[in-house]
C-alpha positions in Angstrom: -19.5 -10.4 -14.1 -18.8 -7.5 -11.7 -15.1 -6.5 -11.3 -13.8 -7.0 -7.8 -12.6 -3.9 -6.0 -8.9 -3.9 -5.4 -7.8 -2.9 -1.8 -6.4 0.6 -1.6 -2.6 0.8 -1.7 -1.5 2.1 1.6 2.3 2.2 1.0 4.7 1.7 3.9 8.5 2.0 3.9 10.6 -0.2 6.2 14.1 1.0 6.9 16.7 1.1 9.6 20.2 1.8 10.8 22.5 2.3 13.7 21.6 5.2 16.0 24.2 7.6 17.5 22.6 7.1 20.9 19.6 5.4 22.4 17.8 8.7 23.3 17.5 10.1 19.7 16.6 9.1 16.2 19.8 10.3 14.6 21.7 7.7 12.5 25.4 7.1 12.9 26.0 6.8 9.1 23.3 7.7 6.5 25.3 5.8 3.9 24.7 2.5 5.6 20.9 2.9 6.1 19.2 -0.4 5.3 16.2 0.2 3.0 14.3 -3.0 3.5 11.5 -2.2 1.1 8.1 -0.6 0.3 5.0 -2.6 1.1 1.4 -2.3 0.0 -0.1 -2.4 3.6 0.9 -2.2 7.2 0.5 -5.9 7.9 3.2 -6.9 5.3 5.4 -4.0 6.4 5.1 -5.2 10.0 6.2 -8.7 9.1 9.3 -7.3 7.3 10.1 -4.9 10.2 9.8 -7.6 12.8 12.1 -9.9 10.9 14.8 -7.2 10.5 14.4 -6.1 14.1 14.9 -9.7 15.3 18.0 -10.2 13.1 19.7 -7.2 14.8 18.5 -7.8 18.4 22.2 -8.1 19.6 22.9 -4.5 18.6 21.1 -2.1 21.0 21.8 0.9 18.7 20.2 -0.7 15.6 16.6 0.4 15.0 14.1 -0.3 12.2 11.1 1.9 11.5 7.9 1.7 9.5 7.0 4.9 7.7 3.4 5.5 6.5 4.3 6.7 3.0 0.6 6.9 2.0 0.2 9.6 4.7 3.0 11.6 3.2 1.8 11.2 -0.4 -1.8 12.0 0.5 -2.2 13.8 3.8 -6.0 13.5 3.5 -5.7 9.7 3.7 -8.1 8.3 6.3 -5.8 7.3 9.2 -8.2 4.5 10.2 -8.1 2.8 6.8 -5.6 0.1 7.7 -2.8 2.3 9.1 
């Protein structure tokens, strides 16, 4: 019986925090950054990002981001392979 190919891990980090102002990506306090988690693909990272962003919608300075860790770990990663 042939072994099924596992999908490639395209790791994504979701994190956020309060910005010093709305025009930059500088955090007010690095000690309070919210590390939401690391996810195996963009789709699951997006779900986590959206949930956190919606929880903090009342604070205009709070921002959450998705970082494509797989691109940092392997810069040769095909950027079209699932983000």
